[in-house]
C-alpha positions in Angstrom: 162.7 27.8 22.7 164.8 25.1 24.0 167.8 23.1 21.7 165.3 19.8 21.7 162.6 21.6 20.5 163.9 23.6 17.9 165.7 20.6 16.9 162.4 18.4 16.5 160.7 21.5 14.4 163.4 21.7 12.0 163.7 17.6 11.4 159.8 17.8 10.8 160.7 20.7 8.0 163.1 18.3 6.7 161.6 15.8 6.6 158.7 17.4 4.3 160.9 18.4 1.7 163.3 15.6 1.6 166.3 16.4 3.1 167.2 14.7 6.1 170.9 14.7 5.5 174.0 14.7 7.7 174.6 18.2 6.9 170.9 19.2 7.4 172.0 17.9 11.0 174.9 19.7 11.4 173.1 22.8 10.5 170.4 21.7 13.3 173.5 21.7 15.6 174.8 24.8 14.3 171.6 27.1 14.4 170.4 25.8 18.2 173.6 27.1 19.1 174.8 29.6 17.5 171.9 32.1 17.3 168.7 33.0 19.4 165.4 31.9 19.2 163.9 34.1 17.0 166.3 34.1 14.5 165.8 30.4 14.5 161.9 30.4 14.5 162.4 33.4 11.3 164.5 30.6 9.6 162.1 28.6 9.8 159.2 30.3 8.7 161.1 31.0 5.8 161.8 27.3 4.7 158.0 26.6 4.9 157.1 29.5 2.8 159.4 27.8 0.5 158.9 24.5 0.5 157.7 22.7 -2.7 154.5 21.8 -3.3 154.1 17.7 -2.6 151.1 16.6 -4.4 149.5 17.8 -7.5 145.9 19.0 -7.7 143.8 21.7 -6.3 145.7 24.3 -3.8 144.2 23.6 -0.3 145.8 25.5 2.9 148.8 26.3 1.4 149.8 23.5 -0.3 148.4 21.4 -3.2 146.2 18.4 -2.5 144.0 15.9 -4.4 140.5 17.1 -4.9 137.8 14.0 -4.7 137.3 11.0 -2.7 135.7 7.5 -3.1 132.0 7.4 -4.1 129.1 5.2 -2.7 127.0 5.1 0.1 128.3 8.0 2.6 128.5 7.8 6.0 128.6 11.5 6.7 131.1 14.4 5.3 132.3 14.1 1.6 135.6 12.0 0.4 137.7 14.8 -0.2 140.6 14.8 1.5 143.5 17.7 2.3 146.6 18.0 2.1 148.2 19.8 5.7 151.1 21.6 6.2 151.8 22.2 9.8 152.3 25.3 10.7 150.9 27.8 7.7 153.2 30.2 7.1 152.5 33.4 8.9 150.3 36.0 6.6 148.2 36.8 9.2 149.2 36.1 13.1 146.6 33.9 14.8 146.7 36.1 17.8 145.0 34.5 21.3 141.5 35.8 22.4 143.1 35.8 25.7 146.5 36.0 27.3 145.6 32.7 29.3 143.8 29.6 27.4 142.2 26.9 29.2 142.4 23.1 28.8 140.3 21.8 30.9 141.9 17.3 30.8 139.1 15.4 32.0 138.6 10.8 31.4 140.0 7.8 32.7 143.5 6.5 33.9 144.9 7.0 30.3 144.1 10.9 31.7 146.1 11.0 34.8 149.2 9.3 33.3 151.7 7.3 34.5 155.4 7.2 36.1 158.4 7.8 35.4 158.3 11.5 34.5 160.6 12.4 31.1 162.4 15.3 32.8 162.7 16.6 29.0 158.9 17.5 29.2 159.5 19.7 32.1 162.3 21.5 30.0 160.3 22.7 27.0 159.7 26.2 29.0 157.2 27.9 26.9 155.8 29.9 29.6 152.7 27.6 30.0 151.1 27.1 32.9 148.8 25.2 35.8 147.1 26.0 39.0 148.5 25.7 42.0 146.2 24.7 45.3 149.1 25.8 47.5 148.2 24.8 51.4 144.6 24.8 50.5 142.4 21.9 51.0 140.1 20.5 49.1 137.6 20.7 49.0 135.7 22.5 50.0 135.9 23.8 46.5 136.9 27.8 47.3 138.0 29.4 44.5 138.9 32.4 46.7 141.7 30.6 48.8 144.6 32.6 49.5 147.3 30.2 49.2 146.1 29.6 45.3 148.4 30.8 42.4 149.6 30.4 39.1 152.3 28.3 38.5 154.8 27.3 35.6 153.4 23.8 33.7 155.5 20.9 35.2 154.9 17.1 35.3 153.4 16.0 37.5 151.0 18.8 37.8 150.6 17.6 41.3 152.0 14.7 43.5 150.7 11.9 42.9 148.2 10.6 45.7 147.8 6.7 47.0 145.1 3.9 46.9 142.8 3.2 44.2 140.0 5.0 43.1 140.9 8.4 43.9 139.7 11.6 43.2 141.4 15.4 42.4 143.4 16.9 43.8 144.8 13.2 44.5 143.9 11.8 40.9 147.4 11.7 39.2 149.3 8.8 38.4 152.6 10.4 36.9 153.6 12.5 33.7 150.2 13.3 31.9 149.2 14.2 28.3 149.2 17.7 29.1 153.1 18.6 29.3 153.8 16.9 25.8 150.4 18.6 24.5 151.4 22.5 25.9 154.8 21.9 24.2 153.1 20.9 21.1 150.9 23.9 21.0 153.3 26.4 21.7 155.6 25.0 19.9 153.0 25.4 16.4 152.0 28.9 17.4 155.5 30.1 17.7 156.4 28.5 14.6 153.2 30.3 12.9 154.5 34.0 14.8 152.4 33.7 17.9 152.3 33.3 21.1 149.7 31.0 22.7 149.9 30.2 26.4 147.8 27.3 27.7 146.7 27.0 31.2 145.8 22.9 32.0 143.1 21.6 34.1 143.8 17.6 34.7 140.7 16.2 36.6 140.2 13.0 35.5 139.8 9.6 37.6 141.2 6.7 37.0 139.0 3.4 35.9 135.4 5.5 36.5 132.9 5.8 33.4 131.0 8.7 32.8 128.6 8.6 35.5 131.5 9.7 37.8 133.1 12.7 35.2 129.1 14.1 34.3 127.8 17.1 36.0 126.4 16.4 39.1 128.2 13.6 39.9 128.0 12.3 43.5 131.0 12.4 45.5 131.2 8.6 46.8 133.1 7.7 49.4 134.8 3.7 49.3 136.8 1.5 51.4 140.0 2.2 49.3 139.3 5.8 47.7 136.4 8.8 46.6 134.9 9.5 43.2 132.6 11.6 41.7 135.1 15.3 41.8 135.9 15.7 38.7 133.5 17.9 37.2 133.3 20.2 40.2 137.0 20.1 40.0 136.8 21.8 36.6 134.4 24.4 37.9 136.6 24.7 40.9 140.4 25.6 38.8 138.2 27.4 36.1 136.8 30.0 38.9 140.0 30.7 40.6 142.4 31.0 37.6 139.5 33.6 36.1 140.1 35.2 39.4 143.8 35.2 39.9 143.5 36.2 35.5 142.0 39.0 36.4 143.8 40.1 39.6 146.9 40.0 37.2 146.1 42.0 34.4 145.1 39.1 32.2 142.4 37.4 30.6 141.4 34.3 30.6 139.4 31.6 28.8 138.8 28.3 27.8 139.7 26.7 24.8 139.2 23.2 25.2 137.8 20.3 26.7 140.1 17.1 26.4 138.4 13.8 27.4 141.0 10.4 27.2 138.1 7.5 28.2 135.9 5.0 27.0 137.2 1.7 28.8 134.7 1.4 31.4 131.6 2.3 29.3 132.6 0.0 26.4 129.1 -1.5 27.2 127.2 1.9 27.3 125.2 2.2 24.6 124.2 5.9 25.1 128.0 6.7 25.9 127.5 9.3 22.3 124.6 11.0 24.2 126.6 11.0 27.4 129.8 12.7 25.2 127.1 15.5 23.7 125.7 15.7 27.5 129.2 16.2 28.9 130.3 18.5 26.0 127.2 21.0 26.7 127.5 21.8 30.1 130.8 22.5 30.5 129.8 25.1 27.3 127.0 26.5 29.6 129.3 26.5 32.8 132.2 27.6 31.9 130.6 30.3 30.0 128.9 31.3 33.2 132.1 32.0 35.3 134.3 33.2 32.2 131.7 34.9 30.0 133.4 33.8 26.6 131.0 33.5 23.7 132.4 31.2 21.3 131.5 27.6 22.0 134.5 25.2 23.4 135.4 22.4 21.6 135.6 18.7 22.7 138.8 16.6 21.7 138.5 12.8 22.3 140.3 10.1 21.7 139.5 6.3 21.1 140.0 3.2 23.7 140.8 0.1 22.5 141.1 -2.2 25.4 137.7 -3.1 25.9 134.4 -4.1 23.9 130.9 -4.5 25.0 131.8 -6.9 28.4 134.7 -5.2 30.1 137.9 -8.1 29.3 135.3 -9.5 26.4 137.4 -11.4 23.6 135.8 -10.0 21.1 132.8 -7.2 19.7 133.0 -3.9 19.0 133.4 -1.2 21.6 130.1 0.9 22.2 132.3 3.7 23.6 135.0 3.6 21.2 133.0 3.5 18.3 130.9 6.3 19.4 134.0 8.8 19.9 134.4 8.6 16.1 130.6 9.1 15.7 129.8 12.0 17.8 132.6 14.0 15.6 131.0 13.1 12.3 127.5 14.3 14.0 128.3 16.9 16.0 131.6 18.2 13.7 133.4 21.3 15.4 132.0 21.0 18.2 133.5 17.3 19.5 136.5 16.2 17.3 138.1 12.9 17.3 141.8 13.3 17.5 141.6 9.3 16.6 142.8 5.9 17.8 145.2 5.1 20.2 146.5 2.0 18.9 149.3 2.7 17.3 151.2 4.3 20.4 153.4 2.1 22.6 151.8 0.2 25.4 152.6 -1.2 28.6 152.1 -5.6 28.1 148.5 -5.4 29.9 147.5 -3.6 26.6 144.8 -1.2 28.5 147.7 1.3 29.8 150.3 3.5 27.8 153.9 3.9 28.3 154.9 7.7 29.2 156.2 8.0 25.8 152.7 6.9 24.7 151.2 9.5 26.9 153.7 12.0 25.2 152.9 11.0 21.6 149.3 11.2 22.3 149.7 14.5 23.5 151.6 15.7 21.1 148.6 14.1 18.7 145.9 16.3 21.1 148.5 19.8 20.6 148.3 19.3 16.5 143.9 18.9 16.6 144.4 21.9 19.3 146.7 23.9 16.9 144.5 23.4 14.1 140.7 23.8 15.1 141.6 26.2 18.2 144.2 28.7 16.4 144.2 28.2 13.4 140.2 27.6 12.9 140.6 25.1 10.5 138.0 22.3 10.9 139.5 18.6 12.2 138.9 15.2 10.9 140.9 11.8 11.8 141.9 9.3 8.6 137.7 7.9 8.5 135.4 6.2 6.6 133.3 8.2 4.1 131.8 5.8 1.9 131.3 2.0 1.5 130.6 0.8 -2.3 130.3 -2.8 -3.1 131.2 -4.9 -6.5 130.7 -8.7 -6.1 132.9 -10.0 -2.9 135.1 -6.4 -3.8 134.6 -4.0 -0.8 135.6 -0.5 -1.5 136.1 1.8 1.4 136.4 5.3 0.9 138.2 7.7 3.5 138.9 11.0 4.2 142.7 11.1 4.3 144.0 14.4 5.7 147.7 13.8 4.2 147.6 11.5 0.5 148.4 8.9 -0.2 147.0 6.0 2.3 150.0 3.8 3.1 150.2 1.1 5.1 152.3 0.8 8.5 154.5 -2.2 7.9 156.2 -1.6 11.6 153.0 -2.3 13.9 152.4 -6.3 14.4 149.6 -7.4 11.6 146.4 -8.4 13.6 144.8 -11.6 14.3 147.4 -13.6 13.1 146.9 -15.8 16.2 143.3 -16.5 16.2 140.0 -15.0 14.1 142.8 -16.1 11.2 139.7 -15.4 9.0 141.0 -12.2 8.8 144.7 -12.9 9.0 144.8 -11.2 5.6 143.1 -7.9 6.7 145.5 -5.7 7.9 143.1 -5.0 10.9 140.1 -4.9 8.4 137.1 -7.3 9.0 134.0 -8.1 7.7 131.2 -11.1 9.2 127.4 -11.4 8.9 126.0 -11.2 12.1 128.2 -13.4 14.6 129.9 -15.5 11.3 133.5 -14.0 10.6 133.7 -13.9 7.0 137.3 -14.8 5.4 139.1 -11.9 3.9 141.2 -12.9 0.8 143.3 -9.8 0.7 143.1 -5.6 0.9 144.6 -2.9 -1.2 144.8 0.4 -1.2 143.7 2.3 -4.2 143.6 6.0 -3.9 141.8 6.9 -1.4 140.2 3.6 -0.5 140.2 0.3 0.6 139.6 -2.6 -1.5 138.6 -5.4 0.6 138.4 -8.9 -1.1 136.5 -11.3 0.6 137.6 -15.4 0.0 133.5 -16.1 -0.7 129.9 -14.1 -1.9 129.1 -11.5 0.5 125.4 -12.3 2.0 123.5 -9.1 2.4 123.2 -7.4 5.8 127.2 -8.2 6.4 129.8 -5.5 7.9 132.9 -4.2 7.3 134.6 -3.0 10.2 138.5 -2.5 10.8 140.4 -2.6 14.5 137.4 -3.4 16.1 137.5 -6.8 17.3 140.3 -9.1 19.8 142.3 -12.0 19.4 141.1 -12.0 23.4 144.4 -11.5 24.2 146.9 -8.5 24.1 150.2 -8.3 22.1 153.0 -6.2 24.1 153.5 -2.7 22.8 149.6 -2.5 21.5 146.3 -2.4 22.1 143.9 -5.4 22.0 142.3 -3.8 18.7 144.5 -2.1 16.2 144.9 -1.7 12.5 147.9 -0.8 10.3 146.1 1.8 7.9 147.3 5.5 7.9 147.9 9.1 6.2 151.1 10.3 4.9 151.0 13.5 7.1 154.1 14.7 7.8 153.7 16.0 11.6 156.7 15.4 14.0 156.1 15.7 17.8 158.1 18.9 19.4 158.7 16.0 22.4 159.8 13.3 21.1 161.0 14.0 17.9 159.3 11.2 16.2 156.8 10.8 13.5 153.1 11.5 14.0 150.8 10.5 11.1 147.1 9.8 11.2 146.2 6.0 12.0 142.3 5.0 10.7 139.8 5.3 13.2 138.0 1.9 14.1 134.8 1.4 12.6 131.9 -0.7 11.7 129.7 0.1 8.7 126.6 -1.9 6.6 127.9 -3.3 3.4 125.4 -1.9 0.9 
């Protein structure tokens, strides 16, 4: 394990047990320079096994947690939060079912990366892989082309193309989330006492809606580029890697599909159905190529740049809400990793900085580790109940790691416009098209109490991070909030804390 990854991992453990001291940092340096990787891993596992419990209540997953949650009108799932510690001390090592486990990344611009590439990502060598096209010209998509070969995963996965739009194999714009995701998966797997090799295929197309990503999409040539190859490219890479694995004495199956998408489909009210269809098609067609029998989860994340009308100042995005709702309605099959508003954005409020892509990749890696390797259910920080007592609306949350908290390092939303919600920390109240003024918000256990300044009429809606003031704020997307949990997870590449932030949502007030 590279020194930077070891330091990041140990730093995360120290944060769990409250030992961030200069002495500990010196121990980290000594460990990473004087000891071999396996010895360091043993110390990490031992530290995890001896870490004190940080909450009280019913034991859950190796760490004690509170039981129960807010009650009232339920919107999917229970209100029970569960504290997690990542990774768990290895009791039985979670052995991967294949030598190589595939991860297919599709979507639009946030799936295909940005420049400049961070050399630290490529310095983390865990033996993860990608398909090298060699001298093959694609299309045609011939998985038996003799120049195809496996190569060490390195960002960018292929040379950048030019123009817009552009499709596979010229679809990449720079460093994608997959380099950091692969490093995160490997780090967590090795800390749990196993080795997990991932093979990454990135097929997304910048600026394109679901119509260009789905099965049966028509390849379309425009004056400036080509669209519609993403699904066909996925099947081409899966077929080619399956062959190369067999010829080299390895086994291969796809462990997850990662979809980073939604801006173009902000007004697509059929987006949830489209996600389910995409998941269904991928599962059927991949299984026919690899022979695998277990369902392949799809990991999605919310977008925060666009409303119902592209560029509109206000209104909830259909695709943003669907990315959360589809996971509620198809638990285990489609997983919502959470929002992306907490990551560093470029001034356009649409695209992430390179560091943001790495943070996103680390979060994807955490979700993958929990769901694919540990076989544990993943749920984001999400609302599960809404109740009302006069002017006080209580939104109960599933909290992955208690307690709930506000991130005061994030700029308060709705300070320059839509000021009826200036005190909401991202929460919103409306009745039809009328905004209802929020007097205060407060955390109470697993709930947020939203107090309205006036009476709340029947048919009102409570929301969070769904409406834009009309402009982006440098460093943030267009829609955001401050609510987070206390997950101590620390990224293997960035070394940054990665708590879970609340999903964007709208729900009726009873």
